[in-house]
C-alpha positions in Angstrom: -37.1 72.9 23.6 -38.6 71.7 26.6 -35.6 70.6 29.3 -36.2 67.8 31.2 -35.8 68.0 34.6 -33.3 65.8 35.6 -32.1 65.1 32.5 -28.1 65.5 31.6 -28.4 65.4 28.4 -31.2 68.7 28.3 -28.4 70.2 31.1 -25.2 70.4 30.1 -26.9 71.9 26.1 -29.1 74.5 25.7 -28.6 74.9 21.7 -30.5 74.1 19.0 -28.7 71.6 17.5 -26.9 68.7 17.6 -23.8 69.8 15.9 -23.4 72.8 19.1 -22.7 70.5 21.6 -19.3 70.3 22.5 -17.4 66.8 21.4 -17.2 66.7 25.1 -19.9 67.4 26.4 -22.2 64.0 24.9 -23.9 61.7 26.8 -21.8 58.2 27.0 -24.5 55.7 25.3 -26.6 53.2 28.4 -25.7 49.6 28.9 -27.7 46.5 27.6 -27.9 46.0 30.8 -29.2 49.7 31.0 -31.0 49.5 28.3 -33.1 46.3 29.9 -34.0 47.6 32.9 -35.9 51.3 31.1 -37.3 47.9 29.2 -37.9 46.5 31.9 -39.3 49.8 33.3 -41.6 50.9 30.3 -43.4 47.5 30.8 -44.5 47.4 34.4 -45.1 51.1 33.7 -48.0 50.2 31.2 -48.0 46.3 32.0 -51.6 45.1 31.5 -52.7 42.6 34.7 -52.8 39.6 31.7 -49.0 40.9 30.7 -48.2 40.3 34.5 -50.0 37.2 34.7 -47.7 35.6 31.7 -44.0 36.7 34.3 -45.2 35.5 37.3 -45.9 32.2 35.2 -43.0 32.0 33.8 -41.1 32.9 37.5 -43.9 29.2 38.3 -41.5 27.7 35.5 -38.4 29.3 36.0 -39.3 27.1 38.6 -40.1 24.3 38.6 -37.8 23.5 35.8 -34.8 24.8 38.4 -37.0 22.3 41.4 -37.4 19.7 38.6 -33.7 19.8 37.5 -32.4 19.3 41.0 -34.8 16.6 41.3 -33.0 15.0 37.7 -29.5 15.3 39.3 -30.3 13.7 42.8 -31.3 10.9 40.6 -28.8 10.4 38.6 -27.4 10.8 41.3 -28.5 8.9 43.4 -28.4 6.1 40.1 -24.7 6.1 40.6 -24.7 5.5 43.9 -26.6 2.6 43.0 -24.6 2.0 40.5 -21.3 2.0 42.6 -23.1 -0.3 45.0 -23.5 -2.8 42.6 -20.8 -2.7 41.4 -18.2 -3.2 44.6 -21.2 -5.8 45.4 -20.5 -7.5 42.3 -15.9 -6.8 43.1 -16.3 -7.9 46.3 -18.8 -11.8 45.4 -16.2 -12.3 42.5 -13.3 -11.7 45.3 -15.0 -14.2 47.2 -16.2 -16.6 44.5 -12.2 -16.4 43.3 -11.1 -17.1 47.5 -12.7 -19.7 47.0 -12.7 -21.5 43.9 -8.8 -21.7 45.1 -9.1 -22.5 48.6 -11.6 -25.5 47.1 -8.2 -26.1 44.7 -5.5 -25.9 47.3 -7.8 -28.9 49.5 -8.5 -30.8 46.5 -4.3 -30.7 45.9 -3.9 -31.3 49.8 -5.8 -34.9 48.8 -4.6 -35.6 46.2 -1.8 -35.6 47.8 -2.5 -36.8 50.8 -3.8 -40.0 48.4 -0.4 -40.6 46.9 2.3 -41.0 49.8 -1.0 -43.5 50.6 -1.1 -45.6 47.8 3.0 -44.9 48.2 2.5 -46.2 52.0 1.2 -49.2 51.4 2.7 -49.4 48.4 5.5 -49.7 50.3 3.4 -51.6 52.6 2.7 -54.5 50.2 7.1 -54.7 48.7 8.0 -56.0 52.8 5.9 -58.3 52.9 5.7 -59.7 49.8 9.8 -59.4 50.4 9.2 -61.4 54.5 7.3 -63.2 52.7 10.3 -64.9 49.9 12.3 -64.2 53.0 10.3 -66.3 54.7 9.6 -69.2 52.0 13.4 -69.2 51.5 13.8 -70.2 55.3 11.3 -72.8 54.4 12.9 -74.2 52.2 16.8 -74.0 53.5 15.0 -75.7 56.6 13.4 -78.9 54.3 16.3 -78.7 52.3 18.2 -79.5 55.7 15.8 -81.7 57.4 16.4 -83.3 53.6 20.1 -83.4 53.9 20.0 -84.9 57.8 17.9 -88.0 56.4 19.7 -89.0 53.4 23.1 -88.7 55.4 21.2 -90.7 58.4 20.3 -93.2 56.2 23.1 -93.0 54.3 25.2 -93.5 57.5 22.8 -96.7 58.1 22.6 -98.3 55.3 26.6 -97.9 54.5 28.2 -97.5 58.3 24.6 -99.5 59.6 26.3 -103.1 58.5 29.9 -102.0 58.6 29.8 -100.9 62.9 27.5 -104.4 63.4 30.2 -106.1 61.6 32.9 -104.7 64.0 30.4 -104.8 67.0 30.7 -108.2 67.0 34.3 -108.8 66.1 34.5 -106.6 68.8 37.1 -103.9 67.7 34.2 -101.9 68.8 31.9 -100.9 72.4 28.5 -99.5 72.7 
């Protein structure tokens, strides 16, 4: 049997059968990573130029995919950012419209209140004017009645007492 230099298996065992091996001297099985590395090493040693080209292309494709993924993520983030900015703009616009509408409503209510106050003031002025007119008419009526009463009284005095006074004056009972 040939002994491989540096091989632990060959150094530890010089027997002719596997059954001659001591139980505790068995080499551990290689890990998956070690197996993959061995496969790569074998492939690299015997890789023809077209395999190296394939590996280079695969590496380029991986790099391109990674770059595309980065670009996709950047675009998604930019889109999210634009959408968030648009959402905020719409919220601000809605808030501004709401405030403007509330202001218009308050102004309209204030104008209606002022108009109502003005109408009430005009109604009060009209009521006072009518009251004053009625008072003046009543006063004029009373003055006319007083004047007429005085005229009637004066006429009665003249018609009734006039002849009596004249007789008294003639007779000399009264002196002027």
